[in-house]
C-alpha positions in Angstrom: 79.0 61.4 -41.1 75.8 62.1 -43.0 75.7 62.0 -46.8 76.0 65.4 -48.4 75.9 66.9 -51.9 79.7 66.8 -52.2 79.8 63.0 -52.0 79.9 60.7 -54.9 76.9 58.5 -55.8 78.9 55.5 -54.5 79.7 57.1 -51.2 76.0 58.0 -50.7 74.9 54.5 -51.6 77.5 53.1 -49.1 76.1 55.3 -46.4 72.5 54.2 -47.2 73.6 50.6 -47.1 75.4 51.1 -43.8 72.2 52.7 -42.4 70.1 49.8 -43.6 72.4 47.3 -41.9 72.3 49.3 -38.7 68.6 49.5 -38.7 68.2 45.8 -39.6 70.5 44.7 -36.8 68.0 46.3 -34.3 65.4 43.9 -35.6 67.6 40.9 -34.9 67.0 39.0 -31.6 69.7 38.6 -29.1 71.3 35.2 -28.6 69.5 35.0 -25.3 66.1 35.5 -27.0 66.9 33.0 -29.7 68.0 30.4 -27.2 64.9 31.0 -25.1 62.8 30.4 -28.3 64.7 27.1 -28.8 64.0 26.0 -25.3 60.3 26.9 -25.7 60.2 24.9 -29.0 61.7 21.9 -27.3 58.6 21.7 -25.2 60.4 19.9 -22.3 58.1 18.9 -19.5 60.8 18.2 -16.9 62.2 20.1 -13.9 65.8 21.1 -13.8 67.0 22.0 -10.3 63.4 22.5 -9.4 62.6 24.8 -12.3 60.7 24.3 -15.6 62.8 24.4 -18.7 62.3 28.0 -19.6 62.7 29.3 -16.1 65.8 27.1 -15.7 67.3 28.6 -18.9 66.5 32.1 -17.7 68.3 31.4 -14.4 71.3 29.9 -16.1 71.4 32.8 -18.6 71.3 35.2 -15.6 74.3 33.5 -14.0 76.1 33.7 -17.4 75.3 37.3 -17.8 76.4 38.3 -14.3 79.7 36.5 -14.9 80.3 38.0 -18.4 79.3 41.5 -17.5 80.7 41.8 -14.0 83.0 38.9 -13.5 81.0 37.9 -10.5 79.7 34.5 -9.6 78.8 32.5 -6.6 80.5 29.1 -6.6 77.6 27.4 -4.8 75.1 28.6 -7.4 77.3 27.5 -10.3 77.7 24.1 -8.7 74.0 23.8 -8.0 73.1 24.5 -11.6 76.1 22.8 -13.3 74.9 19.2 -13.2 71.3 20.1 -14.2 72.6 22.3 -17.0 74.4 19.3 -18.6 71.1 17.3 -18.4 69.2 20.3 -19.8 71.5 20.7 -22.8 71.4 16.9 -23.5 67.6 17.0 -23.5 67.5 20.0 -25.9 69.9 18.2 -28.2 67.9 15.0 -28.0 64.8 16.9 -29.1 66.7 18.5 -31.9 68.0 15.1 -33.1 64.5 13.7 -33.1 63.5 16.6 -35.3 61.1 18.1 -32.8 62.8 21.5 -32.9 
């Protein structure tokens, strides 16, 4: 509902605030984008399951997205990435602990 002349000042202000919040939320990055930035800032120079850190994150995030949005997954793919994902997360946390992130 759009504000109109029959609304109180408080109602109009509430609508304006809701609109600001809505527009502001469009500026926020997705969790995937924020995590990708974290991976980039860790500056890991290792390979995980044959992929660089950012590409590995993208692959894992794709697996996660497919599962969350469709319920689909391939057990072989999950198993292939699982061990490496643990190592990847530990490496990211280690960089965080060192204060490099």
